[in-house]
Backbone bond lengths (Angstrom), bond angles and torsions (degrees), N, CA, C in turn:
res aa  C-N    CA-C-N  psi(-1)  N-CA   C-N-CA  omega(-1)  CA-C   N-CA-C  phi
1 X - - - 1.468 - - 1.499 107.44 -
2 X 1.352 118.15 142.90 1.445 123.35 -179.47 1.561 106.68 -134.82
3 X 1.308 116.90 147.22 1.413 119.49 175.94 1.451 106.14 -116.60
4 X 1.360 119.76 116.66 1.482 126.80 -178.33 1.548 105.16 -129.80
5 X 1.311 113.22 125.58 1.483 123.88 179.82 1.505 111.03 45.22
6 X 1.344 117.41 46.21 1.505 121.64 175.54 1.523 113.45 79.48
7 X 1.335 116.85 1.64 1.482 120.40 179.52 1.491 109.30 -107.66
8 X 1.349 113.55 129.72 1.456 119.62 178.31 1.565 109.51 -90.85
9 X 1.285 116.92 125.46 1.432 121.25 -179.68 1.460 109.67 -108.98
10 X 1.290 122.27 127.61 1.449 129.04 175.86 1.505 108.46 -108.53
11 X 1.307 118.47 101.61 1.433 125.50 -174.51 1.513 112.53 -63.05
12 X 1.323 117.71 136.79 1.405 120.39 178.72 1.554 107.01 -72.22
13 X 1.344 113.02 143.85 1.459 118.52 -177.00 1.570 108.35 -80.98
14 X 1.314 117.69 154.21 1.543 117.28 177.34 1.486 115.87 -50.61
15 X 1.384 118.21 -40.00 1.434 121.30 177.78 1.528 114.23 -57.19
16 X 1.365 114.96 -43.63 1.485 121.53 175.89 1.508 109.84 -60.82
17 X 1.321 117.86 -45.91 1.440 118.37 -178.23 1.599 112.62 -67.96
18 X 1.352 115.22 -33.33 1.373 117.53 174.47 1.518 116.67 -66.67
19 X 1.303 117.08 -42.33 1.463 123.66 174.76 1.473 108.71 -62.89
20 X 1.305 123.05 -44.12 1.420 125.65 176.87 1.489 112.12 -61.34
21 X 1.295 119.39 -42.27 1.478 121.64 176.50 1.551 111.26 -63.69
22 X 1.422 111.75 -44.92 1.519 112.87 177.71 1.541 112.51 -59.63
23 X 1.307 119.73 -38.47 1.418 120.98 175.68 1.509 113.25 -64.68
24 X 1.357 114.24 -39.12 1.514 114.50 177.13 1.526 109.51 -72.40
25 X 1.334 120.25 -23.17 1.414 121.15 -179.87 1.552 107.61 -71.22
26 X 1.311 120.44 -25.13 1.469 120.79 173.22 1.470 112.23 -62.46
27 X 1.348 118.02 -33.59 1.444 119.83 173.08 1.596 111.52 -68.11
28 X 1.363 110.44 -46.14 1.461 116.73 -179.33 1.528 110.44 -58.82
29 X 1.321 115.54 -44.53 1.449 121.83 179.84 1.568 113.19 -61.20
30 X 1.293 112.66 -42.80 1.442 118.27 173.18 1.504 114.04 -58.64
31 X 1.323 116.08 -43.03 1.508 124.13 179.33 1.539 106.67 -64.82
32 X 1.318 117.52 -44.16 1.550 119.01 178.39 1.458 109.20 -62.11
33 X 1.380 120.30 -40.55 1.468 122.43 179.59 1.506 109.06 -59.28
34 X 1.322 114.40 -42.36 1.519 118.33 -179.31 1.496 109.94 -62.83
35 X 1.331 116.18 -45.24 1.483 121.81 -179.32 1.513 108.31 -63.96
36 X 1.305 118.48 -40.33 1.448 120.25 -179.22 1.539 109.28 -63.64
37 X 1.395 117.74 -45.48 1.464 120.10 175.28 1.482 112.58 -57.90
38 X 1.321 118.46 -44.29 1.483 120.32 178.86 1.520 109.99 -61.58
39 X 1.353 119.44 -40.80 1.426 120.20 -176.82 1.495 109.83 -70.55
40 X 1.347 118.77 -36.26 1.476 121.25 177.75 1.549 108.67 -63.06
41 X 1.321 112.65 -42.92 1.511 118.78 178.33 1.494 113.65 -59.97
42 X 1.379 115.20 -47.67 1.501 120.29 176.96 1.557 109.83 -61.80
43 X 1.289 115.75 -44.70 1.496 119.03 -179.82 1.518 112.48 -58.55
44 X 1.388 114.57 -46.53 1.393 120.81 178.92 1.467 115.38 -62.49
45 X 1.358 116.91 -42.89 1.444 122.67 179.41 1.551 113.17 -68.60
46 X 1.317 116.86 -40.26 1.425 120.55 -175.38 1.442 116.62 -99.34
47 X 1.370 118.08 -14.54 1.460 122.88 -179.40 1.542 111.09 78.46
48 X 1.282 120.43 -9.44 1.487 120.46 -178.07 1.559 106.53 -159.49
49 X 1.205 121.14 167.53 1.404 128.24 173.53 1.482 108.51 -126.01
50 X 1.400 115.97 96.27 1.391 120.24 -176.39 1.609 112.92 -73.73
51 X 1.347 114.21 -18.02 1.476 116.11 175.51 1.459 114.21 -65.55
52 X 1.345 116.09 -16.92 1.473 119.00 -176.75 1.522 110.29 -106.75
53 X 1.349 116.50 36.40 1.441 123.91 -176.31 1.499 115.25 -71.32
54 X 1.398 113.72 -25.35 1.488 117.24 178.17 1.562 109.04 -144.62
55 X 1.314 115.19 162.46 1.486 118.31 -178.49 1.492 112.38 -62.76
56 X 1.427 118.36 -29.60 1.458 120.09 177.71 1.469 111.30 -68.04
57 X 1.372 117.07 -45.96 1.492 120.91 176.29 1.508 111.08 -60.24
58 X 1.290 118.08 -41.08 1.440 123.41 -178.97 1.502 110.47 -64.39
59 X 1.227 118.59 -42.78 1.427 125.35 -179.80 1.543 112.33 -66.69
60 X 1.324 112.36 -43.91 1.536 118.93 176.92 1.607 105.53 -60.00
61 X 1.272 113.40 -49.86 1.515 115.53 -176.25 1.513 110.72 -62.90
62 X 1.345 117.63 -45.34 1.449 118.53 175.76 1.502 114.17 -56.08
63 X 1.287 117.81 -45.65 1.426 121.84 179.99 1.545 111.08 -60.27
64 X 1.350 115.91 -51.49 1.471 121.99 -172.54 1.543 110.76 -67.11
65 X 1.317 116.85 -40.23 1.503 114.37 -172.73 1.571 111.07 -98.67
66 X 1.351 117.96 -15.06 1.388 116.38 -178.45 1.544 115.36 -116.51
67 X 1.327 116.42 -60.60 1.449 120.94 -176.07 1.526 111.97 -70.48
68 X 1.237 120.47 -46.74 1.563 121.62 -178.91 1.537 110.89 -60.56
69 X 1.316 119.90 -41.97 1.501 118.41 178.62 1.513 110.19 -64.20
70 X 1.297 118.54 -39.01 1.483 119.98 176.31 1.478 110.82 -62.67
71 X 1.350 119.11 -51.00 1.410 118.23 176.67 1.457 115.47 -55.67
72 X 1.356 117.85 -39.43 1.436 123.06 -178.99 1.609 107.37 -69.76
73 X 1.279 118.03 -40.60 1.513 120.07 175.74 1.507 110.08 -54.58
74 X 1.323 119.72 -50.31 1.426 122.24 -178.66 1.544 109.78 -66.01
75 X 1.318 117.15 -51.10 1.470 122.08 -175.54 1.471 111.29 -59.22
76 X 1.309 118.42 -47.76 1.468 122.06 -176.31 1.595 110.13 -67.71
77 X 1.281 114.93 -44.99 1.513 120.79 178.91 1.527 111.81 -62.72
78 X 1.305 118.80 -45.18 1.404 121.82 -175.77 1.557 116.42 -80.30
79 X 1.393 111.13 -14.32 1.471 114.26 173.52 1.550 111.89 -98.59
80 X 1.335 112.62 -1.69 1.547 115.70 177.92 1.486 110.59 -71.47
81 X 1.300 115.44 -175.51 1.394 122.68 -179.68 1.545 111.34 -69.09
82 X 1.336 116.10 -26.38 1.518 120.08 177.51 1.495 112.12 -84.52
83 X 1.281 118.39 -15.36 1.489 122.64 170.97 1.521 113.12 59.74
84 X 1.356 114.51 25.05 1.478 119.30 -175.80 1.507 112.07 -151.73
85 X 1.274 117.33 152.69 1.424 122.58 171.44 1.555 106.74 -84.79
86 X 1.315 120.50 178.06 1.381 121.89 -178.86 1.499 111.78 -63.41
87 X 1.230 120.55 -42.56 1.480 128.32 173.53 1.614 111.71 -54.27
88 X 1.314 112.40 -49.32 1.462 118.73 178.75 1.513 110.01 -62.11
89 X 1.356 115.94 -43.61 1.473 116.77 -178.47 1.548 111.57 -61.84
90 X 1.344 114.03 -39.06 1.514 118.01 178.48 1.403 113.17 -62.60
91 X 1.417 119.43 -33.03 1.450 122.25 -179.21 1.497 115.43 -97.99
92 X 1.377 113.31 6.52 1.428 123.34 170.43 1.603 109.33 64.37
93 X 1.347 113.83 45.29 1.414 120.11 174.62 1.524 109.06 -129.68
94 X 1.384 117.53 159.94 1.465 120.87 178.05 1.511 109.39 -146.95
95 X 1.237 115.39 165.55 1.544 122.73 178.09 1.469 108.16 -101.52
96 X 1.357 117.21 131.96 1.410 123.88 176.20 1.514 111.82 -130.89
97 X 1.330 120.68 175.04 1.392 122.72 166.72 1.491 107.93 -76.86
98 X 1.306 120.77 164.03 1.471 125.17 -177.60 1.567 109.25 -57.37
99 X 1.354 117.84 -16.82 1.419 120.10 -179.64 1.512 111.21 -100.94
100 X 1.327 115.19 7.58 1.456 118.57 173.63 1.536 114.64 86.35
101 X 1.321 115.75 13.81 1.452 122.20 -177.39 1.527 107.87 -100.36
102 X 1.307 114.94 164.43 1.534 122.73 178.43 1.586 106.67 -70.58
103 X 1.323 110.33 135.77 1.490 115.75 176.73 1.566 112.88 -70.20
104 X 1.310 115.50 154.77 1.465 121.37 174.74 1.536 105.29 -82.59
105 X 1.287 116.38 158.08 1.460 120.32 176.71 1.558 113.01 -54.59
106 X 1.326 111.63 -43.47 1.501 117.68 178.89 1.512 112.77 -59.77
107 X 1.363 114.45 -44.92 1.417 121.26 178.99 1.498 111.58 -64.15
108 X 1.278 118.71 -37.06 1.481 126.68 176.18 1.510 111.68 -68.34
109 X 1.352 116.11 -38.60 1.474 119.35 177.68 1.523 111.07 -69.36
110 X 1.292 113.90 -37.97 1.590 117.00 177.51 1.482 105.98 -62.15
111 X 1.314 118.30 -48.87 1.499 123.31 -172.62 1.559 107.11 -61.77
112 X 1.261 116.31 -48.88 1.513 118.14 -179.06 1.444 114.81 -66.35
113 X 1.391 116.01 -38.67 1.487 119.08 176.98 1.492 110.46 -65.66
114 X 1.216 122.15 -36.74 1.516 123.45 178.86 1.623 107.73 -71.59
115 X 1.296 113.19 -41.43 1.459 120.09 -178.61 1.540 110.26 -59.63
116 X 1.312 117.19 -40.31 1.484 121.49 -176.57 1.502 111.78 -99.85
117 X 1.276 120.51 3.21 1.509 121.77 175.16 1.489 111.28 -54.53
118 X 1.351 118.33 -46.24 1.526 115.89 -178.55 1.486 113.13 -60.75
119 X 1.316 116.15 -32.88 1.537 120.55 177.17 1.449 110.43 -63.88
120 X 1.355 117.30 -46.35 1.455 120.92 -179.23 1.513 110.67 -67.22
121 X 1.295 117.31 -42.45 1.513 119.75 177.60 1.500 110.39 -59.17
122 X 1.350 115.99 -44.42 1.488 116.26 -179.56 1.491 110.63 -66.90
123 X 1.354 122.44 -32.72 1.451 122.36 172.90 1.475 112.28 -60.34
124 X 1.304 115.16 -48.44 1.510 119.01 -177.34 1.514 109.83 -58.19
125 X 1.344 116.68 -47.64 1.439 120.53 -178.50 1.433 115.86 -64.46
126 X 1.377 116.78 -48.23 1.451 120.93 -179.70 1.505 111.76 -65.35
127 X 1.394 118.58 -36.14 1.435 121.81 178.77 1.587 108.47 -63.06
128 X 1.267 117.33 -46.04 1.443 120.94 178.84 1.543 111.59 -62.75
129 X 1.285 116.77 -44.98 1.457 119.31 173.90 1.501 111.83 -60.29
130 X 1.290 119.08 -42.46 1.457 121.75 179.18 1.485 111.76 -60.37
131 X 1.357 119.90 -35.32 1.424 125.31 177.72 1.519 112.01 -78.74
132 X 1.314 117.64 1.77 1.511 119.62 171.92 1.492 111.81 104.14
133 X 1.267 120.35 1.63 1.539 115.91 -178.76 1.482 108.19 -68.96
134 X 1.330 113.27 133.37 1.473 121.96 177.96 1.467 110.51 -106.89
135 X 1.329 116.32 19.66 1.501 120.73 179.80 1.524 108.04 -72.36
136 X 1.275 114.88 132.15 1.515 124.15 -179.11 1.586 108.34 -63.40
137 X 1.339 116.73 -26.09 1.434 117.48 178.14 1.396 118.48 -58.36
138 X 1.341 117.44 -29.70 1.498 122.14 -176.42 1.584 106.17 -81.99
139 X 1.268 117.97 -32.86 1.459 120.69 176.55 1.575 107.82 -65.20
140 X 1.349 113.27 -51.09 1.479 118.73 178.96 1.551 109.45 -60.52
141 X 1.326 118.38 -38.61 1.487 118.75 177.96 1.498 110.99 -63.95
142 X 1.298 119.55 -39.07 1.483 121.82 176.46 1.506 110.90 -59.78
143 X 1.376 111.67 -44.43 1.532 114.91 178.84 1.524 110.18 -65.44
144 X 1.325 118.15 -37.89 1.497 117.60 178.11 1.447 110.77 -63.70
145 X 1.303 120.65 -41.35 1.461 123.47 176.75 1.523 114.46 -56.72
146 X 1.323 113.85 -43.00 1.448 116.97 173.80 1.491 113.81 -67.82
147 X 1.335 116.58 -35.81 1.493 119.35 178.10 1.479 110.35 -68.56
148 X 1.302 120.69 -33.68 1.453 121.02 -179.82 1.546 108.47 -70.63
149 X 1.361 120.92 -39.55 1.464 120.42 176.46 1.561 108.81 -61.72
150 X 1.265 116.93 -42.42 1.528 118.22 -178.01 1.505 106.14 -67.79
151 X 1.346 124.02 -34.30 1.418 120.51 178.75 1.593 111.70 -68.86
152 X 1.386 110.20 -31.87 1.476 110.29 176.76 1.458 112.89 -65.76
153 X 1.395 117.77 -41.26 1.498 119.98 179.89 1.474 109.07 -68.49
154 X 1.302 123.36 -44.77 1.378 124.94 179.04 1.517 111.96 -58.29
155 X 1.340 115.95 -42.67 1.488 121.78 174.78 1.538 113.84 -52.65
156 X 1.263 116.18 -40.62 1.455 121.70 179.06 1.555 111.77 -62.01
157 X 1.303 115.24 -34.17 1.462 120.72 -179.41 1.494 114.50 -83.36
158 X 1.323 116.38 -37.53 1.483 123.54 -173.10 1.512 110.41 -79.88
159 X 1.367 117.81 -35.26 1.424 121.20 -175.00 1.486 111.88 -73.53
160 X 1.339 118.31 140.48 1.484 120.14 173.94 1.461 114.06 -61.96
161 X 1.299 117.79 -33.01 1.433 126.80 -179.33 1.512 112.31 -90.45
162 X 1.350 111.94 -0.39 1.563 117.01 -177.78 1.561 111.25 56.61
163 X 1.406 113.46 49.27 1.433 116.98 179.82 1.515 107.33 -104.82
164 X 1.349 112.41 140.22 1.411 121.19 170.32 1.531 109.81 -81.38
165 X 1.328 119.80 163.70 1.410 118.80 -179.80 1.519 114.46 -62.33
166 X 1.226 119.69 -24.29 1.522 121.05 172.68 1.566 111.08 -70.39
167 X 1.332 114.77 -25.70 1.513 114.51 175.76 1.493 106.37 -79.46
168 X 1.350 122.13 -36.38 1.486 120.67 178.89 1.513 109.89 -58.53
169 X 1.388 116.80 -46.59 1.445 118.60 -175.79 1.513 109.81 -68.99
170 X 1.315 118.34 -39.96 1.426 114.55 -179.52 1.565 116.38 -86.25
171 X 1.255 115.82 0.24 1.511 118.06 179.42 1.479 113.34 68.78
172 X 1.389 116.55 41.57 1.397 121.62 -175.13 1.540 109.50 -126.67
173 X 1.338 115.21 164.77 1.438 122.66 171.02 1.571 108.98 -148.98
174 X 1.244 111.30 163.87 1.508 118.17 -178.77 1.516 107.26 -109.88
175 X 1.306 115.83 125.74 1.443 120.56 -172.37 1.489 110.00 -125.54
176 X 1.321 115.87 161.96 1.449 119.91 175.43 1.484 108.22 -76.42
177 X 1.379 117.61 128.47 1.425 124.56 -175.70 1.539 109.43 -68.45
178 X 1.298 119.48 144.45 1.400 123.24 -176.55 1.448 112.44 -83.97
């Protein structure tokens, strides 16, 4: 608990945050299934997918249709008046500034972009490997992405406020909703 400017903040525990993210991942997984169905339909109708002709095109497409919408979902929900995604609302937690105030949209976009950077980095590396690149940089990038996720989880446990590195950078924390 922290008292800032007369406001008492009760920081969400890592378990609460994990459950909230798993609930939100149900939405993400549903979205991925819809995208998968659409891609199967397009492939069946056209016989090929010309948008996936190169690793650059595939990475751009993956970012635009998968990663960016997820970043926007989190950023828009967490900067809204509810300050929480669907999963966070179910677990009765919300995202605030370190002073207990509502985040700005830009602050929320920064937080979400950093939060999902490892996911995008992993996509880039895996796609290049899939296309046959044998460059060590993509293997290292994949390992860095995993290391970042591990640092996010460790940060939740080691920080007194249960903040992940993306919270530190954005100046945010996750608290129990009142």
